[in-house]
Every structure is written in structure tokens, then in C-alpha cells.
C-alpha positions in Angstrom: 5.8 -0.5 5.0 6.4 -4.1 6.2 6.2 -7.7 5.1 3.3 -9.9 6.3 -0.3 -10.9 5.6 -2.9 -8.1 5.4 -5.5 -8.0 8.1 -9.0 -6.6 7.9 -8.2 -4.5 11.0 -5.4 -2.6 9.4 -7.0 -2.4 6.0 -10.0 -0.7 7.5 -7.7 2.1 8.8 -6.0 2.4 5.4 -9.3 2.4 3.5 -10.3 5.6 5.4 -7.5 7.4 3.5 -8.2 6.2 0.0 -9.0 3.2 -2.3 -7.6 -0.2 -1.7 -6.0 -2.5 -4.3 -5.8 -5.5 -1.9 -8.1 -7.4 0.3 -7.6 -9.2 3.7 -5.4 -12.3 4.1 -3.0 -11.5 1.2 0.8 -11.6 1.5 2.5 -8.2 1.2 6.0 -6.9 1.2 7.8 -3.6 1.8 7.4 -1.3 -1.2 4.2 -2.9 -2.5 1.5 -0.4 -3.4 -1.6 -1.3 -1.4 -4.0 1.5 -2.6 -4.5 5.0 -3.8 -4.2 7.9 -1.4 -6.8 10.7 -1.7 -3.9 13.1 -1.9 -1.2 13.1 -4.5 1.5 12.1 -2.0 2.7 8.6 -1.0 1.8 7.3 2.4 3.7 4.5 4.3 1.2 2.1 6.0 1.5 -1.3 7.7 -1.3 -3.5 6.3 -0.1 -6.5 8.4 -0.8 -4.9 11.8 -2.7 -7.1 14.2 -5.4 -5.9 16.5 -4.4 -6.0 20.2 -5.9 -9.0 21.8 -7.7 -8.7 25.2 -9.8 -10.8 27.4 -12.9 -8.8 26.5 -15.3 -10.5 24.1 -16.6 -8.5 21.2 -19.8 -9.3 19.4 -19.8 -9.1 15.6 -16.2 -10.0 14.9 -17.1 -10.6 11.2 -18.4 -7.1 11.0 -14.9 -5.8 10.2 -14.7 -7.8 7.0 -18.2 -6.8 5.9 -17.4 -3.1 6.3 -14.4 -3.2 3.9 -15.2 -2.1 0.4 -14.2 -4.5 -2.4 -10.6 -3.8 -3.5 -10.0 -2.2 -6.9 -8.7 -5.0 -9.1 -6.6 -3.9 -12.1 -5.7 -5.7 -15.2 -2.3 -5.4 -16.8 -3.3 -2.5 -19.0 -4.9 -0.6 -16.1 -1.8 -1.1 -13.9 0.6 0.1 -16.6 -1.6 3.2 -17.2 -1.8 3.9 -13.5 1.9 3.7 -12.4 4.1 6.7 -11.7 7.8 7.1 -12.6 9.0 5.5 -9.4 6.7 2.5 -9.7 6.8 -0.8 -11.6 4.1 -3.4 -12.5 4.9 -6.9 -11.2 3.2 -9.7 -13.1 3.1 -13.3 -11.7 0.9 -16.2 -12.8 -1.6 -15.4 -10.0 -1.3 -11.7 -9.4 -0.7 -8.3 -11.1 0.8 -5.9 -8.5 2.1 -2.4 -8.4 5.3 -1.8 -6.4 7.9 0.9 -5.9 11.0 0.8 -8.0 13.1 0.9 -4.7 11.5 -1.4 -2.2 13.1 0.0 1.0 11.3 3.0 2.4 14.6 4.4 3.9 16.4 4.2 0.5 13.4 5.8 -1.2 13.5 8.7 1.3 17.3 9.1 0.7 16.8 9.1 -3.1 14.0 11.7 -2.8 16.2 14.0 -0.7 19.0 13.7 -3.2 16.7 14.5 -6.1 15.3 17.6 -4.3 18.8 18.8 -3.5 19.9 18.3 -7.1 16.9 20.3 -8.3 17.5 23.1 -5.8 21.2 23.2 -6.8 20.3 23.5 -10.5 18.1 26.5 -9.9 20.8 28.7 -8.3 
């Protein structure tokens, strides 16, 4: 949903909803696929959200990282087999990522509405 560096705090919340493709402390951008949702639908999430800081000390700060499952790492063939029609595989020298064809979430929502309206208009 946004550009930034992933945090263990936000990834733990996302992991509850499915399988992660990324780990903590990795740069992300809007439109990047971070994981697989347990349902068939897409879900917009902010993986760069920071935990609110307070004056209260918490023991076991490293506990958060230990509770995260290892991310599902895909090779090029796995990523190509995994993607949907609205997704692309991005290959760089260091990473293989899955991203949305349209990076902006607002433009994706507009395109989805237009596609639904076109299908509804064709059925009349």
C-alpha cells in the first residue's frame, strides 16, 4: 500500500492473514505483492508501519522477529507460474518480486470498477 522498509511489527499483522513473500527490513513500494491472502481477493496492507513508541519498557523486543515464519522465497519459474492477469514478475540482479501491473491502488480500483461496469453492460 505504501513505500518504505518492512517492519517485523507490521509483517506479524499481515502474516495472520496469509503467507508472506518478504521478511523484515526490506524496501517495498506501492503495488508490490507482499504475500498470499488466504482468500482469493487482494488486500491492501502497509508493511512499513512502525509500532507506536512509548516510555514503557517491553521485555523480549526480539521476540517479534522470532515469531515470524520464514518468508516463501520463489524462483523465477515459481513466480511466473504464480502470477495473475493483473500482476507482473520483476527481476533484478538481487531480487525476484511480484508486483501489480498498475502500481497505484486508486488507479487499480478505478480500472476494476470500469471492468465490472463493462461486464455488466455486456450482459444486458
